[in-house]
C-alpha positions as CSV (number, residue, x, y, z in Angstrom):
1,X,30.9,71.8,4.7
2,X,34.4,71.2,3.2
3,X,35.4,73.5,0.2
4,X,38.0,73.4,-2.5
5,X,40.0,76.5,-3.5
6,X,42.4,76.9,-6.4
7,X,45.3,79.2,-5.4
8,X,47.9,80.6,-7.8
9,X,51.6,80.4,-7.0
10,X,51.8,84.2,-6.5
11,X,49.1,84.1,-3.9
12,X,50.8,81.4,-2.1
13,X,54.1,83.4,-2.1
14,X,52.4,86.3,-0.3
15,X,51.3,84.1,2.4
16,X,54.2,83.2,4.7
17,X,52.1,80.5,6.3
18,X,51.6,78.8,3.0
19,X,55.0,79.3,1.3
20,X,56.4,76.2,2.8
21,X,53.8,74.2,1.1
22,X,55.1,75.0,-2.4
23,X,57.5,72.6,-4.1
24,X,57.7,74.6,-7.3
25,X,57.1,78.4,-7.6
26,X,54.9,78.1,-10.7
27,X,52.8,75.2,-9.5
28,X,49.2,75.6,-8.6
29,X,47.9,73.8,-5.5
30,X,44.6,72.5,-4.4
31,X,43.8,73.4,-0.8
32,X,41.1,71.5,1.1
33,X,39.5,73.8,3.7
34,X,37.3,72.1,6.3
35,X,35.2,73.6,9.0
36,X,36.5,73.4,12.5
37,X,33.9,70.8,13.3
38,X,33.2,68.0,10.9
39,X,30.5,65.5,11.6
40,X,30.8,62.3,9.6
41,X,27.6,60.3,9.4
42,X,27.7,56.7,8.3
43,X,25.9,55.8,5.1
44,X,22.5,54.3,5.8
45,X,22.1,50.8,4.5
46,X,19.0,49.1,3.6
47,X,18.5,46.0,5.8
48,X,19.2,42.8,4.0
49,X,16.8,39.9,4.4
50,X,17.8,36.3,3.5
51,X,14.9,34.0,2.8
52,X,15.7,30.4,3.4
53,X,14.1,27.8,1.2
54,X,13.9,24.4,2.8
55,X,13.8,21.3,0.6
56,X,10.3,19.7,0.4
57,X,9.6,17.0,3.1
58,X,9.8,13.5,1.8
59,X,6.5,11.8,1.0
60,X,5.3,9.6,3.9
61,X,5.9,5.9,3.4
62,X,3.0,3.9,1.9
63,X,0.9,2.1,4.4
64,X,-0.3,-1.5,3.9
65,X,-3.7,-0.2,2.9
66,X,-2.1,2.0,0.3
67,X,-0.3,-1.0,-1.2
68,X,-3.5,-3.0,-1.2
69,X,-5.3,-0.2,-3.0
70,X,-2.5,0.0,-5.6
71,X,-2.8,-3.7,-6.3
72,X,-6.6,-3.6,-6.4
73,X,-6.6,-0.7,-8.9
74,X,-4.3,-2.7,-11.2
75,X,-6.5,-5.8,-10.9
76,X,-9.6,-3.9,-12.0
77,X,-7.8,-3.2,-15.3
78,X,-8.6,-6.8,-16.2
79,X,-12.3,-6.1,-15.9
80,X,-14.4,-5.4,-19.1
81,X,-18.0,-4.4,-19.6
82,X,-20.4,-7.3,-19.8
83,X,-18.3,-9.7,-17.6
84,X,-19.6,-12.0,-14.9
85,X,-17.2,-11.4,-12.0
86,X,-16.4,-13.3,-8.8
87,X,-16.1,-10.8,-6.0
88,X,-13.7,-11.8,-3.3
89,X,-13.7,-11.3,0.5
90,X,-11.3,-9.5,2.8
91,X,-9.6,-6.1,3.2
92,X,-7.9,-6.2,-0.3
93,X,-10.9,-7.5,-2.1
94,X,-13.0,-4.6,-0.6
95,X,-10.8,-2.1,-2.5
96,X,-11.5,-4.1,-5.7
97,X,-15.3,-4.0,-5.1
98,X,-15.2,-0.3,-4.3
99,X,-13.3,0.5,-7.5
100,X,-15.7,-1.6,-9.6
101,X,-18.6,0.3,-8.0
102,X,-17.0,3.6,-8.8
103,X,-16.4,2.7,-12.5
104,X,-20.0,1.5,-12.9
105,X,-21.2,4.8,-11.4
106,X,-19.2,6.9,-13.9
107,X,-20.2,4.7,-16.8
108,X,-16.7,3.4,-17.5
109,X,-18.0,-0.1,-16.9
110,X,-21.4,-1.4,-17.9
111,X,-23.5,-4.6,-17.7
112,X,-21.4,-6.2,-14.9
113,X,-22.8,-9.1,-12.8
114,X,-21.0,-9.9,-9.6
115,X,-21.0,-13.2,-7.7
116,X,-20.1,-12.4,-4.1
117,X,-18.1,-14.8,-2.0
118,X,-19.5,-13.8,1.4
119,X,-22.4,-11.9,3.1
120,X,-20.0,-9.0,3.8
121,X,-19.1,-8.7,0.1
122,X,-22.7,-9.0,-0.9
123,X,-23.6,-6.1,1.4
124,X,-20.8,-3.9,0.2
125,X,-21.4,-4.6,-3.5
126,X,-25.2,-4.1,-3.1
127,X,-24.6,-0.7,-1.4
128,X,-22.5,0.4,-4.4
129,X,-25.2,-0.6,-6.9
130,X,-23.3,-3.6,-8.4
131,X,-25.8,-6.1,-9.9
132,X,-25.4,-9.4,-8.1
133,X,-26.2,-13.1,-8.8
134,X,-25.3,-16.6,-7.7
135,X,-23.5,-19.6,-9.1
136,X,-26.8,-21.3,-9.7
137,X,-27.7,-18.7,-12.4
138,X,-24.1,-18.1,-13.6
139,X,-22.2,-21.4,-13.2
140,X,-19.3,-20.1,-15.3
141,X,-17.5,-16.8,-14.6
142,X,-15.3,-14.7,-16.8
143,X,-13.0,-13.5,-14.0
144,X,-12.6,-13.6,-10.2
145,X,-10.5,-11.2,-8.2
146,X,-9.6,-11.8,-4.6
147,X,-6.8,-11.3,-2.0
148,X,-4.7,-14.0,-0.4
149,X,-3.0,-14.6,2.9
150,X,0.1,-16.3,1.5
151,X,1.6,-16.7,-2.0
152,X,4.4,-19.1,-2.7
153,X,6.8,-18.9,-5.7
154,X,4.5,-21.2,-7.8
155,X,1.5,-18.9,-7.1
156,X,-0.1,-21.4,-4.8
157,X,-2.1,-19.7,-2.0
158,X,-3.3,-19.8,1.5
159,X,-6.7,-18.1,1.8
160,X,-9.5,-17.9,4.3
161,X,-8.3,-15.9,7.2
162,X,-11.3,-13.7,6.5
163,X,-13.5,-16.8,7.1
164,X,-15.0,-17.2,3.6
165,X,-12.7,-19.9,2.2
166,X,-15.5,-22.3,1.1
167,X,-17.5,-19.8,-1.0
168,X,-14.2,-18.3,-2.2
169,X,-13.0,-21.6,-3.5
170,X,-16.3,-22.5,-5.1
171,X,-16.6,-19.2,-7.0
172,X,-12.9,-19.0,-8.0
173,X,-12.8,-22.6,-9.2
174,X,-15.8,-21.7,-11.5
175,X,-13.9,-18.7,-13.0
176,X,-12.0,-18.8,-16.4
177,X,-9.4,-16.5,-14.9
178,X,-8.5,-15.9,-11.2
179,X,-6.5,-12.7,-10.4
180,X,-5.0,-12.4,-6.9
181,X,-4.1,-9.1,-5.4
182,X,-1.7,-8.8,-2.5
183,X,1.0,-6.6,-0.9
184,X,4.5,-7.9,-0.7
185,X,4.2,-9.0,2.9
186,X,2.1,-12.0,1.7
187,X,5.0,-13.6,-0.2
188,X,6.4,-16.8,1.4
189,X,8.9,-19.4,0.3
190,X,6.5,-22.2,1.3
191,X,2.9,-22.3,2.3
192,X,2.4,-22.1,6.0
193,X,5.7,-20.3,6.3
194,X,4.3,-17.0,7.6
195,X,3.5,-18.7,10.9
196,X,-0.1,-17.4,10.7
197,X,-3.3,-19.3,10.4
198,X,-4.1,-21.8,7.7
199,X,-7.8,-22.3,8.1
200,X,-9.9,-25.4,7.8
201,X,-13.7,-25.2,7.8
202,X,-15.3,-28.0,9.8
203,X,-18.8,-28.9,10.8
204,X,-19.8,-28.0,14.3
205,X,-20.6,-31.6,15.3
206,X,-17.6,-33.0,17.2
207,X,-15.3,-30.2,16.2
208,X,-12.8,-31.1,19.0
209,X,-12.5,-34.6,17.5
210,X,-11.5,-33.0,14.1
211,X,-9.2,-30.4,15.7
212,X,-7.2,-33.2,17.4
213,X,-7.0,-35.2,14.1
214,X,-5.8,-32.1,12.2
215,X,-3.1,-31.4,14.7
216,X,-1.9,-35.0,14.7
217,X,-1.8,-35.0,10.9
218,X,0.9,-32.3,10.8
219,X,2.9,-33.3,13.9
220,X,6.2,-33.2,12.0
221,X,5.6,-29.6,11.0
222,X,5.1,-28.6,14.6
223,X,1.5,-27.8,13.9
224,X,-0.8,-26.3,16.5
225,X,-4.6,-26.4,15.9
226,X,-6.9,-23.8,17.5
227,X,-10.6,-23.2,17.2
228,X,-11.2,-19.7,15.8
229,X,-13.1,-17.4,18.2
230,X,-15.0,-14.3,17.5
231,X,-14.7,-10.9,19.3
232,X,-16.9,-12.2,22.2
233,X,-14.8,-15.3,22.8
234,X,-17.4,-17.6,21.2
235,X,-16.7,-20.0,18.3
236,X,-16.5,-18.1,15.0
237,X,-19.4,-19.2,12.8
238,X,-19.0,-19.0,9.0
239,X,-21.6,-17.9,6.5
240,X,-22.3,-21.6,6.1
241,X,-22.9,-22.2,9.9
242,X,-19.6,-24.1,10.3
243,X,-16.6,-23.6,12.6
244,X,-13.0,-22.9,11.6
245,X,-10.0,-24.7,13.0
246,X,-6.8,-22.6,12.4
247,X,-3.6,-24.5,11.8
248,X,-0.3,-22.8,12.8
249,X,2.9,-24.3,11.3
250,X,6.4,-23.8,12.7
251,X,7.9,-24.8,9.4
252,X,6.4,-24.6,5.9
253,X,4.2,-27.4,4.7
254,X,6.5,-29.9,2.9
255,X,4.0,-31.1,0.3
256,X,1.0,-28.8,0.0
257,X,-0.7,-31.0,-2.5
258,X,-0.5,-34.1,-0.3
259,X,-1.5,-32.0,2.7
260,X,-4.7,-30.8,1.0
261,X,-5.7,-34.3,0.1
262,X,-5.1,-35.6,3.6
263,X,-7.2,-32.8,5.2
264,X,-10.1,-33.3,2.7
265,X,-10.1,-37.0,3.5
266,X,-11.1,-36.3,7.1
267,X,-14.8,-36.8,7.8
268,X,-16.3,-33.6,9.1
269,X,-13.9,-31.3,7.2
270,X,-15.8,-29.1,4.8
271,X,-12.9,-27.2,3.1
272,X,-9.3,-26.1,3.6
273,X,-7.5,-22.9,2.9
274,X,-4.9,-24.3,0.4
275,X,-5.7,-22.9,-3.0
276,X,-3.4,-24.9,-5.2
277,X,-2.9,-24.3,-8.9
278,X,-5.8,-21.9,-9.1
279,X,-4.3,-18.4,-9.6
280,X,-3.8,-17.2,-13.2
281,X,-2.0,-14.0,-12.1
282,X,-0.8,-12.4,-8.9
283,X,-0.6,-8.7,-8.6
284,X,1.9,-7.6,-6.0
285,X,2.2,-4.1,-4.6
286,X,5.4,-3.1,-2.8
287,X,7.5,0.0,-2.1
288,X,9.1,-0.2,-5.5
289,X,5.7,-0.3,-7.3
290,X,3.3,-2.9,-8.7
291,X,4.4,-6.1,-10.4
292,X,2.5,-8.9,-12.0
293,X,3.4,-12.6,-11.9
294,X,1.7,-15.1,-14.2
295,X,2.0,-18.8,-14.8
């Protein structure tokens, strides 16, 4: 261990080995004496740990089903206890029916009567305990909620890709208010503009005859008419025991009103999927949120 000694100037003078260290005779000096062997140990240091905090992962993008559910939840806000409701058909309408069933179960809605637009919707609504009826007993409805396959800027629609266009049109035409729920992929500048099917329900008798006439009717729009098939490759049969001819347009229909009248004038045509001037409001779900368009 190193030691410190304080020596007087007289002591330093008596030591010939140390006399040369004095600058002044009367000065005191500090002498540091160390052992012959000095071991220097480095100071121990506590290890330093750095914890890295990563930023939270961004939320996954909303799926099309997520958007449909957002629109459906908004539409159900239009429903009040005691209403007679038209219950639509299709993937978006199924979210509406599910929400209504949930609100009835929790007591937030009461005394609702539903008019289903298809056997599928009837089965779903019945399984959720929603009281059901038919147009014969309730010829005037307070509200109908349904999806759509296309929506143009004037809120005209193409519907029926789910195969229920006849019953949908009957129920929704009987409703005081018709609210449509869609995601933003269903918006078009003109009906038929998506290039997807615009359905026409026809009787089974001589369906090829009507398919040919429908295609000829829209030759200028580059229309192609196809009989709808089911998963087994057989003709799709509607709840009303009819067939569906799907029309595919290369360009939007120029005059949807005139087109609807021309289709309906063909013998053997039961109904078409042009729902014109029927929607009261359209609820649209997109990445930026939910918006509502009204006439």
